[in-house]
Structure formats: structure tokens, C-alpha cells
C-alpha positions as CSV (number, residue, x, y, z in Angstrom):
1,M,-56.6,-0.3,-89.0
2,K,-53.3,-0.7,-89.6
3,F,-49.9,0.4,-87.6
4,A,-47.1,0.5,-89.5
5,S,-43.5,1.6,-88.1
6,R,-40.7,3.9,-89.8
7,A,-37.9,1.6,-90.7
8,G,-39.5,-2.2,-91.5
9,Q,-42.5,-4.1,-92.0
10,T,-44.9,-1.0,-93.6
11,N,-48.4,-1.2,-94.5
12,K,-48.7,1.2,-97.9
13,P,-51.0,4.0,-96.4
14,K,-55.1,3.8,-98.9
15,M,-56.7,6.9,-99.7
16,A,-59.2,5.6,-97.2
17,F,-56.8,6.6,-93.4
18,S,-56.5,8.1,-91.4
19,G,-53.1,9.0,-89.9
20,Y,-50.5,9.4,-87.0
21,N,-46.9,10.1,-87.5
22,K,-44.3,11.5,-84.7
23,P,-42.8,14.6,-86.3
24,V,-44.6,18.4,-85.3
25,N,-41.0,20.1,-85.8
26,K,-38.0,19.8,-87.1
27,R,-36.7,18.4,-84.1
28,T,-39.0,15.8,-83.1
29,I,-38.2,13.5,-86.7
30,S,-35.2,11.3,-85.8
31,S,-38.4,10.8,-83.0
32,F,-40.6,9.5,-85.7
33,R,-42.2,6.3,-84.4
34,K,-45.0,4.9,-86.6
35,I,-48.4,5.8,-88.6
36,A,-52.0,4.7,-87.9
37,I,-54.9,3.5,-90.8
38,A,-58.0,3.4,-91.7
39,P,-61.1,3.9,-92.4
40,H,-62.4,7.5,-92.0
41,P,-65.8,6.1,-89.1
42,S,-62.4,4.8,-87.0
43,L,-62.7,8.0,-85.2
44,Y,-65.8,6.4,-83.5
45,E,-63.5,3.6,-82.9
46,E,-62.9,2.5,-79.9
47,K,-59.4,1.8,-80.6
48,L,-58.4,4.5,-81.9
49,V,-59.6,7.2,-79.2
50,Q,-58.1,4.5,-76.7
51,S,-54.8,4.9,-79.1
52,I,-55.2,8.7,-78.4
53,E,-55.4,9.0,-75.0
54,K,-53.0,6.8,-73.7
55,H,-50.2,9.4,-76.1
56,E,-49.3,6.5,-78.6
57,I,-50.5,8.8,-81.0
58,D,-48.4,11.7,-81.9
59,L,-50.0,13.9,-84.9
60,L,-53.6,12.9,-86.6
61,I,-53.9,12.5,-90.8
62,V,-58.1,12.6,-91.3
63,L,-59.2,12.0,-94.3
64,G,-62.8,14.0,-95.5
65,G,-64.6,17.4,-94.6
66,D,-65.9,19.8,-91.7
67,G,-67.0,17.1,-90.2
68,T,-64.6,14.8,-89.9
69,M,-61.7,17.8,-88.8
70,L,-64.5,19.0,-85.8
71,R,-64.6,15.4,-84.9
72,A,-60.7,15.1,-85.0
73,G,-60.9,17.7,-82.5
74,H,-62.7,16.3,-80.3
75,I,-60.4,13.5,-78.9
76,C,-57.2,15.0,-79.9
77,G,-57.5,18.8,-78.8
78,P,-58.4,17.3,-74.7
79,Y,-53.8,15.4,-75.4
80,D,-52.0,18.3,-77.1
81,I,-52.2,16.2,-81.1
82,P,-51.6,18.1,-83.9
83,I,-54.5,17.0,-86.2
84,L,-53.6,17.5,-90.9
85,G,-56.6,17.5,-92.1
86,I,-57.0,16.3,-95.9
87,N,-60.0,17.9,-97.5
88,A,-62.3,14.7,-98.9
89,G,-66.0,16.5,-98.1
90,R,-67.5,19.1,-99.6
91,F,-66.9,22.0,-98.3
92,G,-63.4,21.7,-96.3
93,F,-63.6,25.1,-94.3
94,L,-60.9,23.9,-91.9
95,M,-58.9,21.3,-94.5
96,E,-55.2,21.9,-95.1
97,I,-55.1,19.5,-98.3
98,R,-56.8,18.5,-101.5
99,L,-57.8,15.4,-102.1
100,N,-55.4,15.4,-104.7
101,E,-52.0,17.2,-103.2
102,W,-51.3,15.3,-100.0
103,K,-48.1,13.3,-102.4
104,Q,-47.0,17.0,-102.7
105,Y,-46.9,17.2,-99.0
106,L,-46.3,14.6,-97.7
107,P,-42.8,15.4,-98.2
108,R,-42.7,18.3,-96.6
109,L,-44.6,16.6,-93.3
110,L,-41.4,13.8,-92.5
111,K,-39.9,17.5,-92.9
112,G,-40.9,18.9,-90.0
113,D,-41.7,21.6,-92.9
114,F,-45.5,23.2,-91.1
115,W,-46.8,25.8,-88.6
116,L,-49.1,24.3,-86.0
117,E,-52.2,26.6,-86.0
118,K,-53.3,26.7,-81.9
119,R,-58.0,27.2,-82.5
120,M,-59.5,27.6,-78.9
121,M,-61.8,25.2,-77.9
122,L,-64.8,25.3,-76.0
123,F,-65.8,23.9,-72.2
124,C,-69.3,22.9,-71.7
125,S,-71.4,21.7,-68.5
126,H,-75.2,20.6,-68.5
127,K,-76.7,21.2,-65.6
128,R,-79.7,20.5,-63.5
129,A,-80.4,21.0,-59.8
130,G,-76.9,21.9,-59.6
131,V,-76.1,18.6,-60.2
132,E,-73.6,17.9,-63.6
133,L,-75.2,15.7,-66.2
134,T,-72.9,15.9,-69.2
135,T,-69.3,18.1,-70.3
136,H,-68.0,18.4,-73.5
137,H,-65.0,19.7,-75.6
138,V,-66.4,21.9,-78.7
139,L,-64.7,22.8,-81.0
140,N,-67.3,25.4,-83.6
141,E,-70.4,25.8,-81.2
142,V,-72.8,25.1,-78.5
143,V,-75.6,26.5,-79.2
144,V,-79.0,26.1,-77.0
145,G,-82.1,26.6,-78.2
146,R,-86.3,24.9,-78.5
147,G,-87.4,21.1,-80.3
148,K,-89.5,20.3,-82.1
149,S,-91.9,22.9,-81.0
150,V,-91.9,26.8,-83.2
151,R,-92.3,28.3,-79.8
152,P,-89.6,29.7,-78.7
153,V,-87.4,29.5,-75.2
154,H,-86.1,32.0,-72.5
155,L,-82.4,31.6,-72.2
156,E,-81.6,33.8,-69.2
157,T,-77.9,34.6,-69.8
158,H,-75.4,35.7,-67.5
159,V,-71.0,36.7,-68.5
160,D,-68.9,36.4,-66.3
161,G,-71.4,36.4,-63.7
162,R,-72.9,39.0,-64.1
163,Y,-76.8,39.3,-65.9
164,L,-76.4,40.0,-69.6
165,T,-80.4,39.5,-70.9
166,T,-83.0,37.0,-71.5
167,Y,-83.3,36.3,-75.2
168,V,-86.4,35.3,-75.8
169,A,-85.8,33.5,-79.4
170,D,-84.8,30.2,-81.8
171,A,-81.4,30.1,-80.0
172,L,-78.2,31.0,-78.1
173,I,-75.2,30.2,-80.3
174,A,-71.8,30.7,-78.3
175,A,-69.5,29.5,-80.6
176,T,-66.0,29.6,-80.8
177,A,-63.6,32.3,-83.6
178,T,-62.9,29.5,-85.5
179,G,-67.4,28.1,-84.9
180,S,-67.4,32.5,-86.3
181,T,-67.3,30.9,-89.9
182,A,-70.0,27.8,-89.6
183,Y,-73.9,28.3,-88.0
184,A,-72.4,31.7,-85.9
185,L,-72.3,33.4,-89.3
186,A,-75.5,32.1,-91.1
187,A,-77.3,33.3,-87.6
188,G,-75.7,37.1,-88.6
189,G,-72.6,37.3,-86.3
190,P,-68.7,38.7,-87.6
191,I,-66.1,36.0,-88.5
192,L,-63.3,36.1,-86.4
193,P,-60.0,34.8,-87.3
194,P,-59.3,32.3,-86.3
195,E,-56.7,32.6,-83.8
196,L,-58.6,35.0,-81.3
197,R,-59.8,33.3,-77.9
198,N,-62.7,34.8,-77.9
199,I,-67.1,33.9,-77.3
200,L,-69.2,35.5,-79.7
201,L,-72.9,35.0,-79.2
202,V,-74.6,34.9,-81.6
203,A,-79.2,34.9,-80.7
204,V,-80.8,32.6,-83.1
205,A,-84.4,35.0,-84.4
206,P,-84.7,36.6,-81.6
207,H,-87.4,38.1,-81.0
208,L,-88.1,41.8,-78.3
209,S,-84.5,41.0,-78.3
210,I,-80.5,41.7,-78.1
211,D,-80.4,40.7,-82.7
212,R,-76.3,41.8,-82.2
213,G,-73.7,39.4,-82.0
214,I,-71.4,40.4,-79.0
215,V,-68.1,39.4,-78.5
216,L,-67.4,38.4,-75.9
217,A,-63.5,39.6,-73.3
218,E,-61.0,36.9,-73.9
219,G,-61.0,34.5,-70.9
220,S,-64.7,35.5,-70.1
221,S,-67.4,32.2,-69.1
222,V,-71.3,32.2,-70.5
223,R,-74.2,30.7,-67.9
224,V,-77.4,30.4,-69.6
225,I,-79.7,29.2,-67.1
226,V,-83.2,27.7,-70.2
227,H,-87.2,28.9,-69.4
228,T,-89.0,27.3,-71.3
229,D,-92.9,24.9,-70.7
230,H,-91.6,22.9,-74.2
231,D,-89.1,21.1,-75.6
232,A,-85.9,22.7,-75.3
233,L,-82.0,20.8,-76.3
234,L,-78.6,21.5,-76.6
235,C,-76.3,21.0,-79.0
236,L,-72.5,21.1,-79.4
237,D,-70.8,20.7,-83.0
238,G,-74.2,20.3,-85.1
239,Q,-73.5,16.3,-82.6
240,T,-76.8,14.6,-82.2
241,P,-78.7,17.5,-79.8
242,I,-79.4,16.7,-75.9
243,S,-82.5,17.1,-74.4
244,L,-83.4,19.7,-72.2
245,L,-86.0,20.5,-69.0
246,D,-87.2,24.3,-67.7
247,Q,-83.4,24.7,-65.1
248,D,-81.5,23.9,-66.8
249,Q,-79.0,25.3,-66.8
250,V,-75.6,25.3,-69.4
251,D,-71.3,26.9,-69.2
252,V,-69.3,27.8,-71.2
253,C,-66.1,29.1,-70.9
254,A,-62.2,29.2,-73.1
255,A,-61.7,25.1,-72.3
256,E,-57.8,24.6,-71.6
257,H,-56.4,22.8,-73.9
258,N,-56.7,23.9,-77.9
259,A,-57.4,21.7,-80.7
260,C,-53.6,21.7,-83.3
261,F,-54.1,22.2,-87.1
262,V,-51.4,21.0,-89.4
263,R,-50.9,23.8,-92.0
264,F,-48.3,24.3,-94.9
265,Q,-49.8,27.7,-95.9
266,D,-48.4,31.0,-94.9
267,P,-50.4,32.5,-92.1
268,G,-52.4,34.5,-94.1
269,Y,-54.6,31.9,-95.6
270,F,-57.7,32.5,-93.8
271,Y,-58.1,36.2,-95.6
272,R,-57.0,34.4,-98.2
273,N,-59.2,32.1,-98.7
274,L,-62.0,33.8,-97.0
275,T,-63.7,35.3,-100.2
276,P,-63.3,32.1,-102.7
277,H,-66.3,30.3,-99.2
278,M,-68.1,33.4,-99.1
279,N,-68.9,33.0,-102.9
280,R,-68.9,29.3,-103.9
281,N,-71.1,27.4,-101.7
282,P,-70.3,23.8,-102.0
283,A,-72.8,22.3,-100.1
284,T,-75.2,23.1,-102.9
285,G,-73.3,21.8,-105.6
286,I,-73.8,24.9,-107.1
287,S,-71.5,27.5,-108.5
288,R,-71.7,30.9,-108.7
């Protein structure tokens, strides 16, 4: 990872980079200090993570696809560090700039000519026999479901401490508005505008269970208790799944912190870009 100060001894940026700058609006331009330049895998390097935790980074620029933005959200969200995404992936639903546009937007970034979009994140806790095993910050979705066995799991679901239902399904998705255009959408859920702070519940292949998405009130919490005699999994933003046992408990609520994205487009960008994304999924390599 390379560092460059604003005045003197700068390192010229390479195309594969993630960097961080001081300004997040016009008032902070004078306090802009340095940029870090590193290849995409640096998002998993301990040095970068430690720099973020120590608040040595003020703005993170990431080059990649939506998975890159999710990872950036995981490490930056808890520390309120804004993220600018440059799309070098296939889909780029969360990204702000195309790969061939970064030069024209850099001056606007340095001038503070942008706005910050806050996206709700989820806080997820995995408990076993009353003992908390792991906690996670999630940007898209928490998925509790079956493992390799092609058999449904029974997912006892509570909302705000009140019993809702027991889903008999392949999985239950608890998604943010950001995640409503990801796995939840593929499972038949509704599309939520990104500024909403609601949790969306969508069952995957439910059998004689609630088969419609449920949009919970802002501030709601969800508890899922797993009932199974075979393998089950907890998956967070598509990362490596965590094994679940019978009676394991997964709690989900809004996180205290948000993912914060740098935007140059006007706030109506989401609806303007929605139709092109729906009509053409570049992940297939086929244009329609």
C-alpha cells in the first residue's frame, strides 16, 4: 500500500487502487492530507483495516464491483468513512463511476462537488445456547437457510419480541433497502429505495408458509431460531457461510452506523438507473 501527501512527494495513482482522501464536503477541503494507493486485495489487508480503525483514513476510493463495495462497507461503515466506488466489475449497481470516467470526476471530488448518501446497515448476532458466538455488520442481507441437503429448514421468526411465523423454506432473507435489489429481488421481494431504513423479510422457496415479502417498520428487530435435523447455514452479504445447529439463534436489527457513499449524480439516480439494470444483467454476458 502506498501513501501520498497532498503537498510534495506524491505517488502517481495506478488504475488498480483504493485510496483515501480528507475532504467529504467543501468545508473540509483545506484539511485534505493524504491518499493511499493499493490493489483491490488490500481491502482484506490488516494494515488497511487498522488504518481505518485508527481513523487515519477520511475517504476510501475502491475499484471493483458490487462485492468490493460490500467489503468496503463492512470495514468503513462502523467508522463513518465515506466510500467512492469506481466500477471495474460486471454489474456495478452500487458503484458511482465507470472505469473510463474516473479522471473527469477526480477534480469534482477534490473540490467537494458531491453529496453523501447514507445507507442503513444491519447488525447481526449469532447465539448458541444463549452465548453470543459472533457479531457482524452487514450491508445487503442476512440469510439463514439450509446447507447442502436439499431439505427445508424450520425458521421460527419473531419481530420486536413477538412471534410472527415459522417459515418452512430453503432460507429466510433479512435485507436492507440496499439488499432489496440483490438476493431478495431474485427471491421475489420488492424493490425499496436506498434511503429507507426498513428491514425486508423474504422467504426463499417457502412451503405452505408466508410467500410474500414483509417490509418491517423502521427500528424493528428480528430473531430467527433454527429448527433442523440437518445442516443449516448463516450467510452474510454472500461471504463464507457459518454453520448453524438446531436451536441456534440469529438476531438482526439496524446497525448504529451507516454505509456512506459518495455521489456525483442527482438524488434521482436510483430510479433512472433501475430500468437499465433490470433489462440487462451483464453477469450473464448477454445483452437484451
